[in-house]
Each structure stands twice: as C-alpha cells, then as structure tokens.
N, C-alpha and C positions, 0 to 999 in steps of 0.2 A: 275458612282459616288456612293459614299456611301449613305446610307439612313439617316445618322445622324452622329454626332461626335462619334468616337470610342476611348475609353480610353485605355491606356497602363499602367500597374503597374509593378514596379520592385519587385524582390524577397522579399526585406525587407518590402515593402508596402503590398504585399500579406500576409506575415506573420502577419502583424498588423491587417489586415481584418479578417484572420482566428482566431486570438486571441479574437477579439471583438464578434465573432460568435461561440465561443467555447461551449456555452450552447444551441446551436440551436438543435431543435428536428424536424425530425430525425437528427442525427449527420451528419456533412459535409461529412465524409467518406462514409456513407451509400448513401448519395445523389450522390456523385461522382461515386460510384460503379454502381448505377442504371443508371445514365446518360451514363456511359461507356457501360453497357450491352445493353441499347437501341440502341446506335449507332452501336455497334458490330453486333447485330442481323440484323440491316438494311444492313450493309456492307456484311454480310455473306449470306444473304437470297437467293441470286441467285447463290451461289457458292457451297453450301453443308452445312453439319452440323459439320464438324470437325474443332474445334478451339483450337489453342495452345496458352496458356497464360504463358508468361515469368514473373515470380514473383520475385521481389526484396525484400530487407530486411526492407525497411522503409514504410512510409505512402503510397508511390506509389504502393508498393507491396500489402498493405492492400486494396487499391482501386481495384487492379486487382483481388484479391481473392473474394471480394464481387461481382464483375462483373462476375467472373467465376461461383459462386454459383447461381446467378440469371439466367445466360445462361443455366446452367444445369437444372434448374427448367423449362426452356422453351424448353427442349428436345434437346438441342445441345449436341454434344459429346465433352466434354471439357477436355483437358489435361493441367495440371499445372506443370510447371518445374521451379525449383530454380537453382541457380548456381551450387550447389553441385550435381545436376542431369544432368549437361550439357552433360556429356559423354554418357548418355542413350538415347539421341535423335536419332530417326531413320533418316538416311541421305536422304531417298527417299520417305518419307511420303508426301502426297499431302494434305496440309491444306487448308481449306476454308478461314481461316482468322488467323492472328497471332496478339495477343495483347501484346504490350510492356509495362510491368509494372515494369521494373527493377529499374530505377532511376528517381526521379522527379526534382524539382527545387532546391534542396539543394546540388546537386552534386558539389564537389570542387576538386576531385582527378581524375587522368586519369583512364579510364576503362582498366582493366587488368585481367589476369588469366581466371578463368572460366566465369566471366562476359563478357570478350572479346570474348570468344568462343561462348557464346550465341548471342552476337551482330553479329558476323560473320555468324552464322547459320541463323539468321533472314534475314540478307542482301542477303543471297544466295537463299532464297525462292522466288517463283514466285507469291505467293498469296499476297493479300492486307495485309498491316501491319498498325495497329492502335496503335499509341503511346498515353499513358495517361499523360496528362499535358504538357510534352515536350519530344521529342525523347531522349532516354537514351544516355548519352554521350555528349549532347549539353548543354552548360551553359545557364541558364535562362536569365541572364542580358546582355550577350555579343554576343550570337550566335557563340561562339568559341567551336570547337570540342575538347574534352579532350581525345586524343589518337585515339579513334574511336567512332562512333555514329550509332545508328539505322537510317536507311534511310526509313522513314515512307511514306506511301501513304496518310495517314490521321493522324491528331493529334487532340485529344480532350483535349483542355486546360481548366482548371477549374478556375472559378471566373472571370478571365479577361485575356486579351492577355498580353504576356510578351515580353520584348524587344528582347530576344534571338530568338524568332520565326520569327522576321521580318528583321533582319540585318545579315551581314556577311554570315556565312554558314547556318543560320537558315532556310531561305526559301527553300534551296535545301534539307535539312534534314526533313522538317516538312510536306511536301506535302500539302494537303488541310487542312486548320485549321478550326476547329469547336470550339465554346465556349459554355461551360455549366456554367451558372452563379450560379448554386446551390441554386437558389431562393434568393440570396442576393442582396440588393440594394447597390452595391459597392460605388457608388458616395455619398450616404448618410453616409456610414461608414467611407469613406476616400476619400475626393475630389481628383481627379487625377491632376497630373501636366504634364502628357504626353499623347499624342494622335497620332493616325494615321493621316497623312496629308491628307486633303480633302477639297474641296470647301465649304462643310457644316460648317466648323469651322468659315468661314468668309463670310457667305452669305450676311450680310448687306452691305458689300462694293462692291458686284457684282451688279452694277446698269448700266442700259442702259444709253447712253449719251443723254442728252436733245437735242432738236432740235437747241436751241440757244447755239451753241458750235463752237469753232474755234481752230486753231492749237496752239495758245498760251495757251489755257485752257488744251490742251493735254500734255503740258510739253515739255521742251527743255532738251535733253540729250546729254552729251559729252562723247566721247570715247577717251581714251589716250592709245596708243600702237603702234603696227606696226613698229618695228625696222627693220633694213635691213633683207630681207628674210622672214619676218613674217607679212607682211601687211595683208595677208589673215585673220589672227586671228582678227585683229581690224575691218576689213570689215564685217566679220561674226557677230561680236557683234553689229556693227552698223545696219546691216540688220535686226537682231532679234529685236533690240530696235524699229526700224521704223515699222516693221510689227506687233509688239505687241502694237502699238497705240501711240507711242511718236509723238508729233506734229512736232518737228524738231530734227534732229540728226546731230551733228557735229562730225567728226572723225579726231582726231589729230594724224597724222602719223609721227613717228620719222625718218623714212627713208628719206634721202635727195632726193633720186631718186623715191619716191613714186608717184603713178599716181595722176593726177589732179582731176580725177573723177572715179566713180565706174561704168563701163559699164553695170553691171548686175542690179544695183540699182541707177539710176540716181538721185533719190531724196536725197541721202546722200550728205552732204556737207563736202568735205575734206579740212582740214586746217593744219597748223603747230600746234604742241601741245601748244605752248605759246598763240597762238591766241584763241584756244578753252578755255583755262583757264581764259582768259579775258572776256568771254561771261557771260551773266546772265543765269546760268544753274539751272535747277531743280534737276538734278541728274548727277552724273559723274561715269563712269566705267573706272577703271584704271587697266591695267595689260595685256590684250590680246596682245601677241606678243611684250611686252614692252621692253624686253631685260634687261640687268643688268649693263649697262654702266653708266657713270657719268650723262649724260642728263636724263636718265630714273629715276635715284635717285632724281635729282633736281625737275622734274615734279611731282613725287610721293610726295615728301616733301611739295610742294606747294598745292597739292590736300588735303593732310592730315591737313594742316594748315587752309584750307578754312572752311566755314560753309555750304558747299554743301553736300547733302546726297550722299554717295559713295558706290559703289560696288568695292571691291578689289579682284583681281583674279590673278592667274598665277604668273608672275614675280614680280608683286607688292608684293605678299606674300613672295616670296623668298628674295626680297630686305629688307623687314621689318624684316624677320627672322635673317638677318645678320647685323642689325644696331640698336643699343640700342636707338638712337635718334628717329628713325622712329617708333620703338615700343612704346616709350613714347608718340609720337605724335598721334598715333592711340588710345592708351588708354585714352588720354586726350580729345578726340573729344566729342563735345556736339551734333553735327549733327549725325543722324543715319548712321551706317556703316554696310554693309553686307560683310562678308568674305567667300570665296568659295574654301577652300583647298581640294585637294585629299589627301589620307593618307600620302604620302611622304611629301607634303607641310605642312601638319599639324604637322608631326614629326619635321620638321625644325623649325617651329614656337614655338614648345614646347621644343625643345632641347633634343628630345628622339629618339629612333629608330622607324622606321615605324611599326615593329612588335608590339611594345608597344602600339601604337595608335590602331592598329587593334585588339589587345587583349581586349580592352574595349573602343569601339567607342563612346558610350554614355558619359563615363567619360571624354574622350578626347575632345569631342565637348563642354561639359560644362566648362572644364578648359579653352579652347580657348575663350569662351564667357567672362569669368572672366578676363583673362589676356589682352584681347584686346578691351573690352568694345564694343562688336560687336554682331550682329546676325550672326550665323554660319551655313553654309551648309558643313558638312563633307561628301564628296561625296563617293560613293561606293554602293554596294548592300545593299539596305535599308539605304539610306542617312539619317544621323542624322541631325536634324535641331534644333538648340538651340537658343532661343530668349533671348534678353537682360533681360527680366523680370523674367527669370527662367523657363518659360514654355519650353517644348521640344516636338519634334515630330519625327516620323519615316515615311519617304516617301516610299510607296510600289509600286508606278507606275514605269514604265521603264522596259527595257529588255537588254540582253547582246549586242544587236546591238549598244548600246550607247558607247561601248568601241572602239571608233574611234576618230581620230583627229578632233578638232574643236567643239566638243560637249560642252566643258566647256566655250568656247567663246560665244556660243549661249546662254547658261544659264546666263552668266554675262550680256549680252545685254538685255535679257528678264527681268532679275531682275531690271536693270537700267530703262527700260521702265515703269515698275510698280511703282518704286519709283518716277519717273518723273511725273507720272499721279496722284501723291498725295496719294497713298496707304500707310497706316501705315507700318513701317518697318517689324513688325511681320507678317502682312498679306501678304506683298510682298514676304517675305522669304518663307512662307508655300505655297502660291498659285503658286509662280514662280517655286519652285522646283517640286511641284506636276505636274504642267502644262507641264514642260519639259519632264517628264517621260510619261505623258498621250499622248503627241504628238508623242513620239517614239513608243508607243504601237499602236497608230492609224496608223502610217506608216506600222508597221508590220502586222496589220490586213488587209492591202491592198497589202500584199506581197512585200512591200518595206522594205526588211530586214526580220529578224534581221541581217543576214549576209550581209554585204555590205551597210548597212544604213549609210548615210552621214549626217553631221550636217546641211548642207544646206536644205536637205529634211525635217528636223524636224521643220524648221522655219515656213513654210506654214501650216503644220499640227497644230502647236501651235496656229497660228492665228485662224484656224477654231475652235479649242477647246475653246479658250478664248471667241470668239463671242457666241458660244453655251452656255457657262456659263452665259453670260450677258443677254441672252434673256430668260425671265421667261417662265416656262412651263405653258401651258394653264390648 
C-alpha cells in the first residue's frame, strides 16, 4: 500500500503551478536538470560512462541539456543529439544510458520525421532509457501514443504525477516512474482534485467490526441478473458480495430454469427478481448476466425508481444507453449510484465510438459522472474513477490476468458489499476498485496467473486483502 495519498495533476494544472513558481531561485529548469542528472548518474553507474542525450526543441530539451552539462562535469562521456543530427548516430554504439529529452507534456502532434527516427533508435537499444517528465510521444493527460513513443525503462516526472503515466498505454511506455517535486509544495500552490487510488485516502472508514455486531448490521445486498445461460455472472457477483462482508445476499435470477441454490456457496439465497426487489435492501447490484429483454428492462426500471443504493453493471448499462427514460431515471436518482462500464459500454452510454472514449479516458469518465449523476469506474488499464463530487482517481493495481470473463461481475458484487455495509459512495468506489486489482495482484504473486487467472480466484484473495486493511498495524 502507498505511504500516503498521492496527487495527480493535469497538464493545465502543472502549467498553473509552474507559472506560480516562475520567480523561483534557482529556476525550475535548473532544478529539473539537476534532478535528471542525479538519477541518470545512479542508473548509469554500474553500466559505464557513455550517455546519449536526445535533445528536443522545447523546455524538455532545456532540461536535458542542463542534465548533460552536469553529467559532463561528473566525468561521464555525454553525447547530445538533436533531430537534425539523427542520421549521424552510430548504429552499433553501446550506450550506458540514454536520456530522452525530446518532448514533454505539451506534445499535441504525432511524432514524425527525424524525431520518429530518434524514437525508433532509442527503442532499438538495449541500454536503460530515462525519459524526462513523460516518454516522448505519450500524451500527458490521456496516456495515448501519438504515432510512436519512447519505451522508457525509467521516467523522471517533474512536480507531480500526470494522468498519462498511469492509464491506457502510459504504464507500458513509462517503466518505473520517479517524481522530482523540484522543491515545490504543490498542494499549497494548487490543491489537487485527482489522486492515485489507495486505502490511505479513506483510512478513517477502515475500522474493525465491534464485538457487538450481527448480520443485519453488515447489510443486506440484492443481485439482479442471471438471464438464461448467464446465471454464473449473477452468482459470481453474489459470492463476491458475501465474501466481502455483506450480512445477507439475495440473488434474483431471471432464468426460469435457474438453480434453487448455489452448491459452491450455500449461504446465498436465490430468489425471483421481483421477490428480491420487495426486500428491505441496503444495496442492489443490477446487471450481471441481466440480458436485454423486456423483463430485464422492467426490473432495471424498478431499481432505478427505488431509493436503494445501486451498482449498475454490464447489461444494465446497455439498457440505459438505449432508452431515454432509463437515462433520465438514472440522472434523477437521489440515492448513490455506481456505474462500472468498460470502454465499449461507456461509448454506448455517451453515444460515441469506443476509440473516442479511449482517446481521453479521464474526460469520458467525468462526462459519464455528469450525465448519469453517478460515481463511475471506467475500466481498463489504469481504471478511471470519477466521484459525484468532482474528485477523480486512477487505480494502478491489477494486472493483465484480469482480462477474463467474470471479473466485472466480481467487481460489481464487491462494490455492492461495500455500499451495503454503509461505506460512503466515494469511499466504496475507490476502495472497491483498488481492492479488486490488489486481489488479482496477490493471486499473481502466488503464481495463480496472470495467465489463466479466474474471477472466482480473485474473490478469496480480495477477502484476505480487505481483512488485512481493517486490522490496524501494531
């Protein structure tokens, strides 16, 4: 777990911080160059003395030139190359380290021409590559690659972390990310609105249960889903809700031929959907295996009309995307709602192409929050979490093993359990999404995946992690 809340700043916010510190002495560029030289020396120390510095035309190039000067003063053999000199690079030189100072956070056009040749050259080398601020070719706010990008082994980002380092292609391009705050108190200059998801953000709600506790106190959660051929999805959500602490879990299955009980989890109570809606529920999960027929739409409409805290997932989102009345019902809810779209579902909800969602995941999540009056988990590499109050988060836990069927059902059930136990919606959003990824990482650490990791295996791991969070460290 992180040692404390870690803020994220967009490009526009970084520019505002830089402007407020424009009179700083020594200047920010000198500070950045020194920080880059310090890390570069550390990374190259066991590899030799030959360092190649790729120098761009803007401030990023200025940072690189200062780093090169300082490294030269420390007796490294430094070669600086600009785009105009790309053709002069020796194809077989063995560098100890390469410093990428081509483009920083202001890049808006695709990398082409001689710059593209420099990027290709860097990516063909076997040495470590240190990118300054952000890998060249990667967009700072979105994590989208503009044509091509440096694939760094290390990135030294200045002032604070940027969204593009943490989502979409950013984590693959950035390698190990280091932060040089340049001596600035960023929170004092500009309070953040975005953070990396972690338990530290909501430590006050992570409390052990008192001894005087009963299943009613733990909350009653309902699951609506399980149309024909998809009962497993609803059962997975129910198992996750039960094992993450819900006192009672009722699963309303739409399939007329659904089983009467779950042999793997006898504690689940299987009912007809209408019967579940008639119960006194603390939270309701709608969507896992729901289908898109008339009954599914009827039950979803009833859920949206209720004052029950809801998690809307999978087919519930697809139904809302195609029905203006359901959209309005979701927007008008006073009870807290969490929606959990993957990029294609988000695109349907917003009426755009999936590529448009992926082009700016943070903007898409914020727009979903506004249009549906909901807390949002936009799933994917670096899931974007947008809370109803305007705060946003990026979740960095999880691994590629989660790209398998049923993972979303488990997340929905997990979120339902946290809502059912009374956690505030924003806390449930962040803790639940982060816990889901932590559980998958814990499985992989025990050689259960990443390849072949199943959603069922994540549930027990999530329970272990959640209990560890609730038990205070001595």
